[in-house]
KEMARTI-904448 format. One line per field, with one value per residue (C-alpha): x, y, z; residue number from 1; chain. Coordinates in nm, 3 decimals. Last residue first. Example, Ala and Ser with C-alpha at 12.3 -4.5 7.8 and 13.67 -1.06 7.14 Angstrom:
! residues 2
c1 [1.367_1.230] $
c2 [-0.106_-0.450] $
c3 [0.714_0.780] $
nr [2_1] $
kette [A_A] $
! end
This chain:
! residues 561
c1 [1.528_1.465_1.769_1.931_2.237_2.024_1.773_2.063_2.187_1.836_1.779_2.058_2.008_1.653_1.585_1.844_1.755_1.401_1.440_1.636_1.373_1.134_1.336_1.297_0.939_0.842_1.094_0.922_0.582_0.641_0.858_0.557_0.314_0.578_0.732_0.719_0.400_0.335_-0.015_0.318_0.415_0.054_-0.099_0.252_0.185_-0.156_-0.077_0.002_-0.152_0.171_0.251_0.547_0.629_0.376_0.502_0.761_0.523_0.345_0.670_0.761_0.504_0.519_0.877_0.745_0.488_0.682_1.004_0.784_0.605_0.885_0.742_0.629_0.345_0.095_0.258_0.321_-0.007_-0.168_0.046_-0.139_-0.496_-0.390_-0.256_-0.542_-0.824_-0.692_-0.298_-0.431_-0.679_-0.406_-0.120_-0.433_-0.453_-0.504_-0.459_-0.091_-0.084_-0.086_0.262_0.418_0.177_0.273_0.635_0.613_0.372_0.655_0.950_0.840_0.734_1.090_1.212_0.993_1.137_0.891_0.765_0.545_0.270_0.362_0.214_-0.054_-0.122_0.003_-0.253_-0.563_-0.453_-0.439_-0.790_-0.930_-0.723_-0.902_-1.243_-1.177_-1.512_-1.229_-1.006_-1.302_-1.417_-1.143_-1.097_-1.457_-1.359_-1.052_-1.243_-1.498_-1.227_-1.070_-1.371_-1.530_-1.192_-1.039_-1.298_-1.237_-0.882_-0.960_-1.151_-0.886_-1.084_-1.254_-0.898_-0.801_-1.114_-0.974_-0.679_-0.367_-0.017_-0.234_-0.071_-0.363_-0.464_-0.051_-0.027_-0.376_-0.209_0.076_-0.066_-0.337_-0.070_0.115_-0.258_-0.255_0.101_0.062_0.204_0.308_0.610_0.858_0.608_0.579_0.959_0.988_0.655_0.706_0.983_0.852_0.622_0.795_1.016_0.736_0.584_0.935_0.907_0.641_0.659_0.950_0.755_0.494_0.755_0.893_1.228_1.408_1.349_1.167_1.307_1.674_1.605_1.503_1.860_2.033_1.819_1.912_2.281_2.286_2.132_2.357_2.626_2.312_2.528_2.460_2.144_2.040_1.913_1.982_1.721_1.922_2.225_2.160_1.830_2.071_2.268_1.926_1.829_2.102_2.209_1.802_1.804_2.143_1.982_1.639_1.840_2.003_1.733_1.485_1.458_1.600_1.361_1.088_1.224_1.301_0.900_0.727_0.876_0.758_0.598_0.301_0.238_-0.085_-0.321_-0.493_-0.079_-0.026_-0.359_-0.250_0.170_0.009_-0.184_0.053_0.333_-0.036_0.001_0.324_0.664_0.600_0.727_1.030_1.255_0.997_0.830_1.162_1.238_0.888_0.984_1.328_1.149_0.913_1.208_1.429_1.136_1.078_1.385_1.459_1.208_1.264_1.557_1.677_1.423_1.142_1.305_1.075_0.764_0.443_0.647_0.916_1.266_1.441_1.619_1.463_1.155_1.341_1.417_1.079_0.896_1.081_1.018_0.670_0.679_0.889_0.672_0.301_0.265_0.520_0.480_0.131_0.136_0.367_0.195_0.278_0.512_0.689_0.943_0.949_1.064_1.482_1.377_1.242_1.593_1.764_1.639_1.583_1.945_2.054_1.829_2.009_2.316_2.266_2.168_2.547_2.584_2.256_2.458_2.412_2.163_1.947_1.928_1.859_1.562_1.407_1.440_1.263_0.985_0.876_0.923_0.640_0.396_0.108_0.319_0.428_0.094_-0.109_0.086_0.055_-0.338_-0.323_-0.119_-0.459_-0.636_-0.386_-0.392_-0.737_-0.718_-0.418_-0.629_-0.935_-1.244_-1.367_-1.318_-1.642_-1.850_-1.989_-1.918_-2.116_-2.383_-2.407_-2.297_-2.415_-2.803_-2.804_-2.939_-2.582_-2.387_-2.557_-2.493_-2.139_-2.138_-2.343_-2.047_-1.799_-1.939_-1.992_-1.649_-1.484_-1.679_-1.961_-1.965_-1.565_-1.469_-1.189_-1.362_-1.702_-1.491_-1.354_-1.731_-1.837_-1.597_-1.654_-2.058_-1.929_-1.689_-1.963_-2.215_-1.895_-1.831_-2.168_-2.280_-1.950_-1.616_-1.453_-1.742_-1.653_-1.931_-2.056_-2.035_-2.335_-2.538_-2.290_-1.979_-2.238_-2.433_-2.101_-1.942_-2.312_-2.310_-1.988_-2.036_-2.395_-2.274_-2.039_-2.209_-2.474_-2.286_-2.396_-2.587_-2.587_-2.497_-2.293_-2.584_-2.593_-2.456_-2.693_-2.770_-2.777_-2.926_-3.194_-2.965_-2.839_-2.419_-2.106_-1.786_-1.514_-1.172_-0.967_-0.735_-0.322_-0.161_-0.002_0.292_0.356_0.356_0.701_0.746_0.952_1.107_1.217_1.022_1.249_1.379_1.260_0.932_0.871_0.550_0.185_-0.076_0.154_0.195_-0.140_-0.259_-0.019_-0.291_-0.542_-0.550_-0.586_-0.887_-1.008_-0.801_-0.970_-0.876_-0.791_-0.924_-0.999_-0.593_-0.608_-0.659_-0.410_-0.382_-0.337_-0.034_-0.090_0.167_0.239_0.236_0.075_0.269_0.429_0.624_0.656_0.370_0.133_-0.191_-0.087_0.046_-0.267_-0.421_-0.170_-0.194_-0.608_-0.646_-0.385_-0.588_-0.844_-0.738_-0.625_-0.988] $
c2 [1.685_1.781_1.590_1.808_1.946_1.933_2.182_2.432_2.424_2.496_2.729_2.994_2.976_3.056_3.180_3.498_3.526_3.545_3.729_4.029_4.005_4.032_4.303_4.510_4.463_4.595_4.895_4.967_4.918_5.148_5.421_5.474_5.517_5.720_5.577_5.807_5.805_5.569_5.395_5.211_5.078_4.934_4.866_4.660_4.519_4.345_4.229_4.265_4.589_4.885_4.587_4.329_4.309_3.992_3.865_3.637_3.482_3.336_3.199_3.090_2.824_2.747_2.647_2.455_2.264_2.233_2.081_1.843_1.710_1.659_1.809_1.565_1.801_1.704_1.747_2.078_2.141_1.991_2.236_2.520_2.440_2.353_2.710_2.914_3.052_2.961_3.118_3.372_3.472_3.381_3.663_3.908_4.184_3.971_4.081_4.135_3.828_3.667_3.779_3.468_3.200_3.279_3.323_2.988_2.765_2.849_2.804_2.440_2.379_2.452_2.224_2.004_1.956_2.112_1.965_2.234_1.994_1.845_2.195_2.208_1.827_1.901_2.234_2.039_1.726_2.046_2.149_1.798_1.692_2.009_1.927_1.603_1.626_1.579_1.853_2.052_1.972_2.060_2.431_2.517_2.436_2.634_2.925_2.854_2.847_3.154_3.402_3.264_3.185_3.536_3.724_3.574_3.673_4.024_4.100_4.097_4.182_3.898_3.763_4.048_4.032_3.723_3.843_3.833_3.874_3.759_3.437_3.204_3.394_3.391_3.006_2.877_3.065_2.837_2.553_2.633_2.702_2.363_2.210_2.327_2.231_1.870_1.700_1.349_1.423_1.295_1.501_1.857_1.885_2.187_2.347_2.249_2.419_2.677_2.681_2.665_2.909_3.129_3.052_3.162_3.502_3.561_3.431_3.721_4.012_3.980_3.996_4.332_4.305_4.597_4.991_5.042_5.429_5.319_5.111_5.431_5.611_5.308_5.350_5.720_5.597_5.382_5.639_5.959_5.834_5.811_5.814_5.827_6.105_6.097_5.757_5.549_5.359_5.124_5.124_5.086_4.871_4.610_4.686_4.655_4.318_4.119_4.013_3.915_3.707_3.522_3.441_3.352_3.167_2.962_2.849_2.816_2.393_2.352_2.588_2.397_2.028_2.134_2.283_2.036_1.748_1.524_1.686_1.499_1.528_1.351_1.640_1.723_1.682_2.033_2.209_2.152_2.250_2.565_2.672_2.679_2.918_3.159_3.218_3.381_3.252_2.966_2.797_2.992_3.106_3.251_3.556_3.650_3.667_3.875_4.106_4.229_4.388_4.601_4.676_4.804_5.013_5.196_5.293_5.365_5.637_5.733_5.793_6.135_6.038_6.163_6.538_6.578_6.599_6.323_6.147_6.397_6.283_6.514_6.298_6.235_6.224_5.924_5.728_5.781_5.682_5.365_5.228_5.290_5.082_4.818_4.702_4.688_4.755_4.569_4.289_4.308_4.292_4.020_3.784_3.443_3.632_3.351_3.220_3.603_3.750_3.626_3.773_4.096_4.172_4.069_4.356_4.601_4.561_4.567_4.842_5.062_4.952_5.107_5.377_5.406_5.399_5.132_4.806_4.779_5.028_4.967_4.550_4.608_4.850_4.575_4.346_4.610_4.662_4.312_4.235_4.530_4.379_4.449_4.380_4.060_3.963_4.019_3.877_3.552_3.617_3.668_3.319_3.166_3.280_3.112_2.788_2.743_2.770_2.503_2.260_2.283_2.213_2.503_2.351_2.088_2.372_2.332_1.959_1.913_2.142_1.921_2.083_2.108_2.133_2.457_2.600_2.424_2.584_2.886_2.951_2.935_3.155_3.429_3.339_3.436_3.755_3.849_3.771_3.948_4.275_4.297_4.386_4.320_4.317_4.013_3.865_3.863_3.689_3.463_3.322_3.373_3.129_2.885_2.896_2.760_2.505_2.419_2.340_2.155_1.920_1.840_1.773_1.566_1.678_1.412_1.447_1.845_2.049_2.277_2.674_2.818_2.749_2.681_2.873_3.191_3.185_3.214_3.468_3.677_3.655_3.838_4.051_4.134_4.164_4.417_4.625_4.644_4.675_4.543_4.640_5.001_5.308_5.529_5.799_6.175_6.443_6.649_6.958_7.325_7.600_7.623_7.559_7.846_7.800_7.949_7.893_7.767_7.794_7.511_7.465_7.478_7.324_7.511_7.299_7.222_6.783_6.951_6.826_7.124_7.072_6.710_6.489_6.244_5.923_5.545_5.701_5.436_5.204_5.155_5.382_5.308_4.970_4.847_4.976_4.605_4.384_4.495_4.295_4.507_4.454_4.183_4.119_4.304_4.081_4.306_4.412_4.787_4.887_5.011_5.391_5.613_5.843_6.183_6.283_6.373_6.681_6.604_6.880_6.758_6.458_6.400_6.154_5.826_5.918_5.778_5.870_5.988_5.671_5.528_5.733_5.705_5.362_5.351_5.644_5.404_5.088_5.260_5.433_5.064_4.917] $
c3 [-2.147_-1.795_-1.716_-1.473_-1.698_-2.000_-1.788_-1.708_-2.044_-2.163_-1.907_-1.940_-2.319_-2.325_-1.954_-2.034_-2.407_-2.300_-1.994_-2.203_-2.493_-2.215_-2.130_-2.390_-2.463_-2.113_-2.132_-2.421_-2.302_-1.956_-2.161_-2.381_-2.036_-1.853_-1.518_-1.147_-1.133_-0.821_-1.020_-1.212_-0.932_-0.797_-1.167_-1.256_-0.858_-1.017_-1.306_-1.686_-1.663_-1.701_-1.905_-1.976_-1.604_-1.532_-1.878_-1.643_-1.396_-1.667_-1.798_-1.542_-1.550_-1.899_-1.832_-1.569_-1.754_-2.076_-1.902_-1.680_-1.972_-2.241_-2.536_-2.799_-3.046_-2.800_-2.477_-2.544_-2.701_-2.374_-2.218_-2.419_-2.333_-1.939_-1.948_-2.101_-1.881_-1.590_-1.640_-1.794_-1.516_-1.216_-1.459_-1.495_-1.694_-2.031_-2.408_-2.409_-2.202_-2.576_-2.611_-2.360_-2.474_-2.835_-2.762_-2.562_-2.846_-3.122_-2.856_-2.739_-3.106_-3.209_-2.912_-2.996_-3.424_-3.672_-3.986_-4.103_-4.125_-3.780_-3.621_-3.760_-3.643_-3.295_-3.321_-3.409_-3.112_-2.862_-2.932_-2.889_-2.615_-2.442_-2.553_-2.419_-2.183_-1.882_-1.965_-2.027_-1.693_-1.575_-1.720_-1.613_-1.228_-1.299_-1.439_-1.169_-0.866_-0.994_-0.942_-0.640_-0.425_-0.586_-0.455_-0.048_-0.134_-0.282_0.009_0.249_0.532_0.659_0.710_0.916_1.106_1.218_1.391_1.265_1.503_1.769_1.882_1.768_1.494_1.375_1.435_1.316_0.995_0.972_1.024_0.701_0.517_0.639_0.526_0.225_0.132_0.214_0.530_0.446_0.612_0.263_0.065_0.313_0.305_0.127_0.175_0.580_0.597_0.415_0.637_0.939_0.877_0.799_1.147_1.317_1.106_1.150_1.545_1.555_1.402_1.667_1.948_1.860_1.715_1.827_1.774_1.441_1.502_1.528_1.206_1.076_1.179_1.031_0.650_0.694_0.766_0.482_0.227_0.292_0.006_-0.230_-0.582_-0.884_-0.942_-1.292_-1.337_-1.648_-1.848_-2.098_-1.884_-1.533_-1.662_-1.783_-1.450_-1.223_-1.401_-1.465_-1.104_-1.129_-1.491_-1.334_-1.040_-1.216_-1.479_-1.228_-0.988_-1.155_-1.227_-0.883_-0.744_-0.871_-0.843_-0.441_-0.408_-0.606_-0.462_-0.773_-1.076_-1.221_-1.513_-1.627_-1.695_-1.388_-1.248_-1.518_-1.448_-1.007_-1.095_-1.274_-0.971_-0.739_-0.935_-1.005_-0.616_-0.677_-0.427_-0.307_-0.627_-0.571_-0.805_-1.082_-0.839_-0.795_-1.186_-1.250_-0.940_-1.100_-1.366_-1.112_-0.883_-1.180_-1.314_-0.992_-0.904_-1.243_-1.227_-0.866_-0.884_-1.118_-1.306_-1.121_-1.199_-1.475_-1.232_-1.213_-0.927_-0.745_-0.723_-0.469_-0.361_0.009_-0.221_-0.432_-0.129_0.063_-0.242_-0.316_0.098_0.028_-0.318_-0.174_0.101_0.155_-0.270_-0.412_-0.175_-0.178_-0.526_-0.582_-0.311_-0.207_0.094_0.234_-0.087_-0.189_0.100_0.044_-0.313_-0.246_-0.081_-0.320_-0.543_-0.267_-0.181_-0.606_-0.676_-0.346_-0.527_-0.839_-0.674_-0.433_-0.077_-0.050_0.017_0.309_0.531_0.251_0.284_0.613_0.539_0.328_0.591_0.866_0.565_0.501_0.891_0.966_1.157_0.934_0.578_0.694_0.845_0.533_0.337_0.552_0.487_0.119_0.072_0.256_-0.020_-0.308_-0.032_-0.063_-0.468_-0.479_-0.205_-0.507_-0.300_-0.458_-0.801_-0.738_-0.749_-1.077_-1.079_-0.762_-0.927_-1.227_-1.564_-1.935_-1.767_-1.911_-1.545_-1.408_-1.668_-1.706_-1.329_-1.308_-1.607_-1.434_-1.159_-1.360_-1.446_-1.099_-0.978_-1.251_-1.207_-1.497_-1.890_-1.843_-2.242_-2.091_-1.845_-2.032_-2.321_-2.044_-1.992_-2.361_-2.409_-2.111_-2.234_-2.575_-2.438_-2.156_-2.520_-2.718_-2.426_-2.351_-2.735_-2.730_-2.866_-3.160_-3.460_-3.411_-3.377_-3.665_-3.569_-3.590_-3.240_-2.964_-3.093_-3.239_-2.884_-2.670_-2.898_-2.889_-2.506_-2.464_-2.757_-2.559_-2.253_-2.348_-2.560_-2.252_-1.944_-1.688_-1.401_-1.283_-1.423_-1.180_-1.045_-1.215_-1.006_-0.790_-0.999_-0.832_-1.036_-0.738_-0.477_-0.589_-0.638_-0.427_-0.570_-0.398_-0.504_-0.488_-0.172_-0.158_0.065_0.313_0.411_0.782_0.598_0.436_0.073_-0.001_0.315_0.229_0.401_0.631_0.504_0.568_0.703_1.053_0.936_1.058_0.777_0.502_0.588_0.679_0.325_0.205_0.328_0.055_-0.209_-0.582_-0.675_-0.891_-1.271_-1.604_-1.876_-2.115_-2.449_-2.477_-2.363_-2.084_-2.055_-2.052_-1.772_-1.707_-1.451_-1.139_-1.030_-0.597_-0.405_-0.088_-0.161_0.189_0.293_0.501_0.676_0.493_0.384_0.021_-0.036_0.008_-0.224_-0.505_-0.484_-0.492_-0.818_-1.001_-0.948_-1.001_-1.340_-1.405_-1.323] $
nr [561_560_559_558_557_556_555_554_553_552_551_550_549_548_547_546_545_544_543_542_541_540_539_538_537_536_535_534_533_532_531_530_529_528_527_526_525_524_523_522_521_520_519_518_517_516_515_514_513_512_511_510_509_508_507_506_505_504_503_502_501_500_499_498_497_496_495_494_493_492_491_490_489_488_487_486_485_484_483_482_481_480_479_478_477_476_475_474_473_472_471_470_469_468_467_466_465_464_463_462_461_460_459_458_457_456_455_454_453_452_451_450_449_448_447_446_445_444_443_442_441_440_439_438_437_436_435_434_433_432_431_430_429_428_427_426_425_424_423_422_421_420_419_418_417_416_415_414_413_412_411_410_409_408_407_406_405_404_403_402_401_400_399_398_397_396_395_394_393_392_391_390_389_388_387_386_385_384_383_382_381_380_379_378_377_376_375_374_373_372_371_370_369_368_367_366_365_364_363_362_361_360_359_358_357_356_355_354_353_352_351_350_349_348_347_346_345_344_343_342_341_340_339_338_337_336_335_334_333_332_331_330_329_328_327_326_325_324_323_322_321_320_319_318_317_316_315_314_313_312_311_310_309_308_307_306_305_304_303_302_301_300_299_298_297_296_295_294_293_292_291_290_289_288_287_286_285_284_283_282_281_280_279_278_277_276_275_274_273_272_271_270_269_268_267_266_265_264_263_262_261_260_259_258_257_256_255_254_253_252_251_250_249_248_247_246_245_244_243_242_241_240_239_238_237_236_235_234_233_232_231_230_229_228_227_226_225_224_223_222_221_220_219_218_217_216_215_214_213_212_211_210_209_208_207_206_205_204_203_202_201_200_199_198_197_196_195_194_193_192_191_190_189_188_187_186_185_184_183_182_181_180_179_178_177_176_175_174_173_172_171_170_169_168_167_166_165_164_163_162_161_160_159_158_157_156_155_154_153_152_151_150_149_148_147_146_145_144_143_142_141_140_139_138_137_136_135_134_133_132_131_130_129_128_127_126_125_124_123_122_121_120_119_118_117_116_115_114_113_112_111_110_109_108_107_106_105_104_103_102_101_100_99_98_97_96_95_94_93_92_91_90_89_88_87_86_85_84_83_82_81_80_79_78_77_76_75_74_73_72_71_70_69_68_67_66_65_64_63_62_61_60_59_58_57_56_55_54_53_52_51_50_49_48_47_46_45_44_43_42_41_40_39_38_37_36_35_34_33_32_31_30_29_28_27_26_25_24_23_22_21_20_19_18_17_16_15_14_13_12_11_10_9_8_7_6_5_4_3_2_1] $
kette [A_A_A_A_A_A_A_A_A_A_A_A_A_A_A_A_A_A_A_A_A_A_A_A_A_A_A_A_A_A_A_A_A_A_A_A_A_A_A_A_A_A_A_A_A_A_A_A_A_A_A_A_A_A_A_A_A_A_A_A_A_A_A_A_A_A_A_A_A_A_A_A_A_A_A_A_A_A_A_A_A_A_A_A_A_A_A_A_A_A_A_A_A_A_A_A_A_A_A_A_A_A_A_A_A_A_A_A_A_A_A_A_A_A_A_A_A_A_A_A_A_A_A_A_A_A_A_A_A_A_A_A_A_A_A_A_A_A_A_A_A_A_A_A_A_A_A_A_A_A_A_A_A_A_A_A_A_A_A_A_A_A_A_A_A_A_A_A_A_A_A_A_A_A_A_A_A_A_A_A_A_A_A_A_A_A_A_A_A_A_A_A_A_A_A_A_A_A_A_A_A_A_A_A_A_A_A_A_A_A_A_A_A_A_A_A_A_A_A_A_A_A_A_A_A_A_A_A_A_A_A_A_A_A_A_A_A_A_A_A_A_A_A_A_A_A_A_A_A_A_A_A_A_A_A_A_A_A_A_A_A_A_A_A_A_A_A_A_A_A_A_A_A_A_A_A_A_A_A_A_A_A_A_A_A_A_A_A_A_A_A_A_A_A_A_A_A_A_A_A_A_A_A_A_A_A_A_A_A_A_A_A_A_A_A_A_A_A_A_A_A_A_A_A_A_A_A_A_A_A_A_A_A_A_A_A_A_A_A_A_A_A_A_A_A_A_A_A_A_A_A_A_A_A_A_A_A_A_A_A_A_A_A_A_A_A_A_A_A_A_A_A_A_A_A_A_A_A_A_A_A_A_A_A_A_A_A_A_A_A_A_A_A_A_A_A_A_A_A_A_A_A_A_A_A_A_A_A_A_A_A_A_A_A_A_A_A_A_A_A_A_A_A_A_A_A_A_A_A_A_A_A_A_A_A_A_A_A_A_A_A_A_A_A_A_A_A_A_A_A_A_A_A_A_A_A_A_A_A_A_A_A_A_A_A_A_A_A_A_A_A_A_A_A_A_A_A_A_A_A_A_A_A_A_A_A_A_A_A_A_A_A_A_A_A_A_A_A_A_A_A_A_A_A_A_A_A_A_A_A_A_A_A_A_A_A_A_A_A_A_A_A_A_A_A_A_A_A_A_A_A_A_A_A_A_A_A_A_A_A_A_A_A_A_A_A_A_A_A_A_A_A_A_A_A_A_A_A_A_A_A] $
! end
């Protein structure tokens, strides 16, 4: 999956008219750890940018489109000696398949059922664990394996058909699907590219200023573009590539550290805090609050409450990230005096704001306003999103083919609904409560206060993500269980729900496979794998310090505990 994501990112960028990669030298790609939850394909919404956006800077002479590429020699071969390449294996991978199935069978038939859990609940738990194991080991693509788990739950009569498919009508899941279409609108119109270019024009005289310009522009776009991956691939990576190449900083080359490596790392790490700042900045945020609601934790005025609680720690972390990385991972090029003029030139080439961009601005302002004030007006968040999408379709900013081509949106609907549905049924059948009670008793045996239990559980939830490559998959698999553990340990409900949700965004920059945007940024070829892990861990500690220290003060002031 990682290699596919990286190859896709490089292929996409190679077709851009923003720069040429004729002389790009690829690096060998280290494989992901074997036990990671493979996320579905990256959203295709950002592909439009590299086909339609104008370059931020002209390519350097060495990378001229007029340069003649070197082609590999063609060797003649006799048809009698030529053998066709073997077809890739079809169907499920045998060993991952057997391991995944075995886990569920062992739980069902060899592990004694606790008296607190019903036979139906224990059987569903075994199917759920096999499903999660399959998502980790990947015997089949994510959607296909989730469908097999759904089928197993119906065939074994563990769940009725209506119960198994109940999550397909979940409002939050449909809101996530529509968010993919909003992200496509931002990319297709070029609005996100224009906003980022303005900030480069204003702040781009130095490398640190460039980083702050990109960081601030992403924070402004985030609440109306609820896909971190689409923001990365559709808006910011093409701009960073153009900036880097114009400064002579090439991917897969020692010159990468001139500018590109720093800008990639800074944007990658800052994006986690941008996603944590707004409820609608990332798809998994909405799901977290929905799952919390199923456990009886209700966050009133969710958009406003989320923003109030996240505002101070997220803003401090956003402002600190470029500076911290400037010290820990310094670029060789410190000043970029020509960047503002070049950004102004690009804006001139882009021309005045188009009608579709204005429609996109108005629609997003309407959608965000309805998300903020929807409770008072009696308009649900998903209805606000549906209104926004309807406007974009009616006024021609998007057409239905744009929506149909967003395969990742429909794939997410399929596999995510299965995970959420199973997790919800496990809660209804008392399995999650039983698990949380067991953990709570273990914590009580250590005589931990609820703040200490909060720290232990949050750290566990964070570092478990080394096994996952999907933030939404992590939420679907573990959020409900961990929130129940928090509640059983005496942690205030709203504090526990929000802290876990913010944590979900922060671990998206932990590794090169920890999220969709991680694969996009790593795939650009500017950062070496050891640096990804090292910086990811160090920045995880920096973010933890900021969110714990600033958050503890701020959340006490807001009355969350």
